[in-house]
C-alpha positions as CSV (number, residue, x, y, z in Angstrom):
1,M,0.0,0.0,0.0
2,T,1.0,3.6,-0.4
3,R,1.5,5.8,2.6
4,G,-1.6,7.1,4.6
5,S,-4.4,5.8,6.7
6,I,-7.2,3.4,5.9
7,G,-10.4,5.4,6.2
8,F,-13.9,4.2,7.1
9,D,-17.4,5.7,7.1
10,Y,-17.9,4.6,10.8
11,T,-21.3,6.2,11.3
12,A,-23.2,3.0,11.4
13,A,-20.8,1.2,13.8
14,P,-21.9,2.9,17.0
15,G,-25.3,3.8,15.6
16,H,-26.8,0.5,14.5
17,A,-26.4,-3.0,16.1
18,P,-27.2,-5.2,13.0
19,G,-26.4,-5.1,9.3
20,V,-23.9,-2.6,8.1
21,G,-23.3,-1.4,11.7
22,R,-22.1,-4.8,12.8
23,Y,-20.0,-5.3,9.7
24,V,-18.1,-2.1,10.2
25,R,-17.9,-2.5,13.9
26,E,-16.5,-6.0,13.9
27,L,-14.2,-5.4,10.9
28,V,-12.5,-2.5,12.6
29,R,-12.4,-4.3,15.9
30,A,-10.3,-7.0,14.2
31,L,-8.2,-4.7,12.2
32,V,-6.9,-2.8,15.3
33,R,-5.5,-6.1,16.6
34,I,-3.6,-7.1,13.4
35,D,0.0,-6.2,12.7
36,G,1.0,-4.7,9.4
37,I,1.4,-6.7,6.2
38,A,4.8,-8.3,5.7
39,G,6.3,-6.9,8.9
40,A,5.4,-3.3,8.1
41,A,4.1,-1.1,10.9
42,P,0.3,-1.2,11.2
43,R,-1.4,1.5,9.1
44,P,-3.5,3.9,11.1
45,L,-7.3,3.8,10.8
46,R,-9.3,6.9,10.3
47,L,-12.9,6.4,11.5
48,V,-15.2,9.2,10.4
49,E,-18.8,9.6,11.8
50,F,-21.4,12.0,10.4
51,G,-24.5,13.5,12.0
52,R,-26.1,13.7,15.4
53,A,-28.0,10.4,15.5
54,P,-27.9,8.3,18.8
55,R,-25.0,5.9,19.2
56,P,-26.3,3.0,21.3
57,M,-23.3,0.8,20.5
58,D,-20.7,3.4,21.5
59,G,-18.0,2.5,24.1
60,A,-17.1,-1.1,24.9
61,P,-19.1,-2.8,22.1
62,L,-16.8,-1.1,19.6
63,G,-13.7,-2.9,20.9
64,L,-11.3,0.0,20.1
65,S,-9.3,-0.3,23.3
66,G,-7.4,-3.0,25.1
67,A,-3.9,-4.3,25.6
68,D,-4.1,-6.2,22.3
69,V,-4.8,-3.2,20.2
70,T,-1.7,-2.6,18.0
71,R,-3.0,-0.2,15.3
72,P,-3.4,3.6,15.8
73,V,-6.9,4.8,15.5
74,H,-8.1,8.4,14.8
75,R,-11.8,8.9,15.4
76,I,-13.4,12.0,13.8
77,R,-16.9,13.0,14.5
78,L,-18.6,15.6,12.3
79,R,-21.6,16.4,14.5
80,L,-23.6,18.5,12.1
81,P,-27.4,18.1,11.4
82,R,-28.0,16.2,8.2
83,R,-29.4,19.3,6.5
84,A,-26.3,21.2,7.3
85,L,-24.1,18.4,6.1
86,S,-26.0,18.4,2.8
87,A,-25.6,22.1,2.4
88,A,-21.9,22.0,3.2
89,D,-21.4,19.2,0.6
90,R,-23.0,21.3,-2.1
91,L,-20.9,24.3,-1.3
92,C,-17.5,22.8,-0.8
93,G,-17.6,19.0,-0.7
94,L,-17.1,19.1,3.1
95,T,-18.0,15.4,3.8
96,G,-15.7,13.9,1.2
97,T,-12.8,16.2,2.2
98,V,-13.1,15.4,5.9
99,A,-13.6,11.7,5.3
100,S,-10.6,11.1,3.1
101,R,-8.0,13.6,4.4
102,G,-4.7,11.7,4.8
103,C,-6.2,8.4,3.5
104,A,-4.4,6.0,1.2
105,L,-7.8,4.4,0.7
106,F,-11.3,4.9,2.1
107,H,-13.7,2.0,2.7
108,R,-17.5,2.3,2.7
109,A,-20.8,0.4,2.3
110,P,-23.7,1.6,0.1
111,S,-25.4,4.5,1.9
112,E,-28.0,7.1,1.4
113,R,-25.2,9.6,2.1
114,E,-23.3,10.2,-1.1
115,Y,-20.2,12.3,-1.2
116,R,-17.2,12.7,-3.5
117,L,-14.0,11.3,-1.9
118,R,-10.5,12.8,-2.5
119,A,-8.9,9.4,-2.1
120,P,-9.3,6.0,-3.8
121,W,-12.2,4.1,-2.2
122,S,-13.6,0.6,-1.9
123,L,-17.1,-0.6,-1.5
124,A,-18.5,-3.5,0.4
125,V,-21.7,-5.1,-1.1
126,A,-23.6,-7.6,1.0
127,E,-27.1,-7.2,-0.6
128,F,-28.5,-6.3,-4.0
129,P,-31.6,-4.1,-4.7
130,R,-34.3,-5.4,-7.0
131,A,-33.1,-5.5,-10.6
132,G,-34.2,-2.5,-12.5
133,S,-35.0,-0.3,-9.5
134,Q,-33.5,3.1,-9.0
135,A,-31.4,1.7,-6.1
136,D,-30.1,-0.9,-8.5
137,E,-29.1,1.7,-11.0
138,E,-27.4,3.8,-8.3
139,L,-25.4,0.8,-7.1
140,S,-24.4,0.0,-10.6
141,L,-22.9,3.5,-11.1
142,T,-21.2,3.3,-7.7
143,C,-19.6,0.0,-8.4
144,R,-18.3,1.1,-11.7
145,V,-16.3,4.1,-10.2
146,A,-15.0,2.4,-7.0
147,R,-11.4,1.3,-7.0
148,G,-12.5,-2.1,-5.9
149,I,-15.5,-4.0,-4.6
150,I,-15.5,-6.4,-1.6
151,V,-18.1,-9.2,-1.5
152,F,-18.8,-12.1,0.7
153,S,-19.7,-14.9,-1.7
154,A,-18.7,-16.1,-5.2
155,D,-22.3,-15.6,-6.3
156,A,-22.1,-11.9,-5.3
157,A,-18.8,-11.5,-7.2
158,D,-20.3,-13.0,-10.3
159,R,-23.4,-10.7,-10.1
160,I,-21.2,-7.6,-9.7
161,S,-19.3,-8.5,-12.8
162,T,-22.2,-9.7,-15.0
163,R,-25.0,-7.4,-13.8
164,Y,-23.0,-4.2,-13.5
165,G,-20.2,-4.7,-16.0
166,V,-17.3,-4.5,-13.5
167,D,-14.0,-6.0,-14.4
168,P,-13.7,-9.3,-12.3
169,G,-10.2,-8.3,-11.3
170,R,-11.7,-5.4,-9.3
171,V,-14.0,-7.6,-7.3
172,H,-12.6,-9.3,-4.2
173,Q,-14.3,-12.0,-2.3
174,V,-13.6,-12.2,1.5
175,P,-15.0,-14.4,4.3
176,V,-17.5,-12.8,6.7
177,G,-16.9,-13.2,10.5
178,S,-19.4,-15.1,12.6
179,E,-18.0,-15.3,16.2
180,H,-19.2,-12.0,17.6
181,W,-22.2,-13.4,19.5
182,E,-20.2,-16.4,20.7
183,R,-17.5,-14.0,22.0
184,D,-20.0,-11.7,23.7
185,L,-21.8,-14.7,25.3
186,G,-18.5,-16.1,26.7
187,A,-19.0,-19.0,29.2
188,A,-22.4,-17.8,30.3
189,H,-24.4,-20.2,28.1
190,G,-25.5,-23.4,29.7
191,P,-27.3,-26.4,28.1
192,R,-30.0,-25.5,25.6
193,T,-33.4,-25.5,27.4
194,S,-35.9,-24.0,24.9
195,R,-37.7,-25.5,21.9
196,D,-37.7,-22.2,20.1
197,I,-37.6,-21.9,16.4
198,L,-35.9,-18.5,15.9
199,V,-36.6,-16.1,13.0
200,L,-34.2,-13.1,12.9
201,G,-34.7,-9.8,11.1
202,A,-37.3,-7.2,10.4
203,I,-40.8,-8.3,9.3
204,R,-40.3,-7.6,5.6
205,N,-41.8,-9.2,2.6
206,S,-38.3,-10.1,1.4
207,R,-37.9,-12.2,4.5
208,L,-41.1,-14.2,3.9
209,P,-42.6,-14.1,7.4
210,L,-45.9,-15.5,6.2
211,H,-44.1,-18.5,4.9
212,A,-42.4,-19.0,8.2
213,L,-45.8,-18.8,10.0
214,T,-47.5,-21.2,7.6
215,A,-44.7,-23.7,7.9
216,F,-44.9,-23.6,11.7
217,E,-48.6,-24.1,11.5
218,A,-48.0,-27.3,9.5
219,L,-45.3,-28.4,12.0
220,A,-47.5,-27.7,15.1
221,G,-49.7,-30.6,14.3
222,V,-46.9,-33.1,14.9
223,T,-44.6,-31.2,17.3
224,K,-46.6,-30.1,20.4
225,D,-43.9,-28.3,22.4
226,A,-42.1,-26.1,19.9
227,R,-42.5,-22.3,19.7
228,L,-41.9,-19.8,17.0
229,L,-40.0,-16.7,18.0
230,F,-39.7,-13.7,15.7
231,V,-37.0,-11.2,16.7
232,G,-37.0,-8.1,14.5
233,R,-38.5,-4.7,14.0
234,P,-41.7,-3.9,12.1
235,G,-41.2,-3.7,8.3
236,D,-43.2,-3.6,5.1
237,A,-44.9,-6.9,5.8
238,T,-46.1,-6.0,9.3
239,E,-49.7,-5.4,8.6
240,A,-50.2,-8.7,6.6
241,F,-48.2,-10.6,9.1
242,S,-50.1,-9.3,12.2
243,T,-53.4,-10.1,10.5
244,A,-52.3,-13.6,9.7
245,L,-50.9,-14.1,13.2
246,D,-54.1,-12.9,14.9
247,R,-56.1,-15.5,12.9
248,S,-53.5,-18.4,13.3
249,P,-54.5,-21.5,15.2
250,V,-51.0,-21.5,16.8
251,V,-51.0,-17.8,17.8
252,S,-50.5,-18.8,21.5
253,R,-47.2,-20.5,20.5
254,V,-45.8,-17.6,18.5
255,R,-43.9,-14.6,20.1
256,W,-42.7,-11.5,18.4
257,I,-40.0,-9.3,20.0
258,Q,-40.4,-6.1,18.1
259,D,-37.6,-4.1,19.7
260,P,-34.5,-6.3,20.0
261,V,-31.8,-5.5,22.5
262,E,-28.4,-6.3,21.2
263,A,-27.0,-7.3,24.6
264,R,-29.6,-10.1,24.7
265,M,-29.0,-11.4,21.2
266,P,-26.2,-13.8,22.0
267,S,-28.2,-15.7,24.6
268,C,-31.3,-15.5,22.4
269,V,-29.5,-17.3,19.5
270,A,-27.6,-19.7,21.6
271,G,-30.7,-20.7,23.5
272,A,-32.8,-21.5,20.3
273,S,-33.2,-25.0,19.0
274,V,-33.4,-24.0,15.3
275,L,-32.8,-20.9,13.2
276,L,-35.3,-20.5,10.4
277,H,-33.9,-18.1,7.9
278,L,-36.1,-17.5,4.9
279,T,-35.2,-14.8,2.4
280,E,-35.8,-13.9,-1.2
281,D,-32.1,-13.0,-1.7
282,E,-29.0,-12.4,0.3
283,A,-25.4,-12.0,-0.8
284,S,-23.7,-12.8,2.5
285,P,-24.0,-16.0,4.6
286,V,-23.5,-14.2,7.9
287,T,-26.9,-15.0,9.6
288,P,-26.7,-18.8,9.1
289,L,-23.1,-18.8,10.2
290,E,-23.9,-16.9,13.3
291,A,-26.3,-19.7,14.3
292,L,-24.0,-22.5,13.3
293,R,-21.3,-20.9,15.4
294,M,-23.5,-21.5,18.4
295,G,-24.3,-25.1,17.4
296,V,-27.8,-24.2,16.3
297,P,-29.3,-26.1,13.4
298,V,-30.3,-24.0,10.4
299,V,-33.2,-24.3,8.0
300,A,-32.8,-21.7,5.3
301,S,-33.9,-20.6,1.8
302,R,-31.8,-22.1,-1.0
303,I,-29.6,-19.1,-1.6
304,P,-26.2,-19.5,-3.4
305,A,-24.3,-17.5,-0.8
306,F,-25.7,-19.9,1.9
307,E,-24.9,-23.1,0.0
308,E,-21.4,-21.9,-0.7
309,A,-20.5,-21.3,2.9
310,V,-22.3,-24.1,4.8
311,G,-22.8,-26.9,2.3
312,D,-24.6,-29.8,4.0
313,G,-24.5,-27.9,7.3
314,A,-28.0,-26.5,6.8
315,S,-31.3,-27.8,5.5
316,F,-32.3,-25.8,2.4
317,V,-35.9,-25.3,1.4
318,E,-37.8,-23.7,-1.4
319,Q,-39.6,-20.5,-0.9
320,D,-43.1,-21.8,-1.8
321,D,-42.9,-25.1,0.0
322,A,-44.4,-24.7,3.5
323,E,-44.8,-28.5,3.9
324,G,-41.2,-29.1,3.0
325,T,-40.1,-26.4,5.4
326,A,-42.2,-27.9,8.2
327,K,-40.5,-31.3,7.6
328,A,-37.0,-29.7,7.6
329,L,-37.9,-28.0,10.9
330,E,-39.0,-31.3,12.4
331,R,-35.7,-32.9,11.5
332,A,-33.7,-29.9,12.8
333,L,-35.5,-30.1,16.2
334,I,-34.4,-33.7,16.5
335,D,-30.8,-32.8,15.5
336,S,-30.7,-30.0,18.1
337,Q,-30.8,-32.6,20.9
338,S,-27.5,-34.2,19.7
339,S,-24.3,-32.8,21.2
340,A,-22.3,-34.4,18.4
341,S,-24.5,-32.7,15.8
342,R,-24.2,-29.3,17.4
343,Q,-20.4,-29.7,17.6
344,A,-20.3,-30.5,13.9
345,L,-22.2,-27.3,13.1
346,R,-19.8,-25.3,15.2
347,E,-16.9,-26.7,13.2
348,I,-18.5,-25.6,9.9
349,A,-18.6,-22.0,11.1
350,A,-15.2,-22.0,12.8
351,P,-13.1,-20.7,9.9
352,F,-15.4,-17.7,9.4
353,T,-13.7,-15.3,11.9
354,W,-13.5,-11.5,11.8
355,R,-9.7,-11.8,11.9
356,A,-9.8,-13.9,8.7
357,S,-12.1,-11.3,7.2
358,A,-9.9,-8.4,8.2
359,E,-6.8,-10.1,6.8
360,A,-8.6,-10.7,3.5
361,H,-9.7,-7.1,3.4
362,L,-6.1,-5.9,3.9
363,A,-4.9,-8.1,1.1
364,A,-7.7,-6.8,-1.2
365,W,-6.9,-3.2,-0.4
366,Q,-3.2,-3.8,-1.1
367,T,-4.2,-5.2,-4.5
368,M,-6.5,-2.2,-5.2
369,L,-3.8,0.4,-4.4
370,S,-1.2,-1.4,-6.5
371,S,-3.5,-1.1,-9.5
372,P,-3.8,1.9,-11.7
373,P,-6.6,4.3,-10.9
374,L,-9.8,4.3,-13.1
375,P,-9.8,7.2,-15.5
376,S,-13.3,8.2,-14.4
377,A,-13.0,7.4,-10.7
378,E,-10.7,10.1,-9.2
């Protein structure tokens, strides 16, 4: 790499527990504990935050301090209201100037906040908008001008190249970490006692909550003691889901936690018997891996990113087959009682660590900065 810091749009890390927030938070947490490449001194990190939004994950959850931290960290907070930031960007490009000052490379994820950077930059893509949508067109443009793209599955790498016309040499696949909840739980978790089938994520149409409920209704006739637990905020499917749940014959065995508390998530996942993860499309296997890391069997939609990462370690189901999903859940509940089966699942997820991800990011950034800049990018 050339001289300078590695910059991050760090706004989501202290501001949002799941999704992009967790990705940036855990990646940086691992990077500050890794020595430089090939014996060189660790390159400083420049963490830039924008706006005045609450920061519920600030402090210890960020993991920026400790005796094992070896990389210098500079945290910059531009605490201006969003309207003021937008005005300053239009006048003088304030956001991009502050973000990339002194950076050899700046790393970001797709965001509603767009700004022109003064340094080469990379983009992490973990999900794709609907084809043909405005968001899809915007992501296509962004990918074509980034110095490099980081993805978490071979399927995502192929889509970036074929769908957006990006040179495959500029697309870098890295593993995603999965041990964050296991680490936070520590030794506090005892033997599994629940019969909960856990569904994580906001109640969105893309996450097929009605399919999950229908499959559980089919299962309930043969498995009398299982429960269905939804943990996620309301989304665009809330009204339809709530109506269906109110009318369901198994409503007494379904619970919905609408305001998840991040500190309770490790014990919630570790205490479940099965993770049911249905989705129309995802480009990262992080959610199945989080459960497998805890020894929790997974029933999931047949998504290429999931199949790549876990192979036979999960039961894959079709999105329109509630009966098949019910049967897969029944088998998974049986497997959850076997300590040998649970240990085998942990071993599948074991290589997916945030340190491995951070090391792969560093290698990708080194390749990006040794490549010539794009004529239209900077």
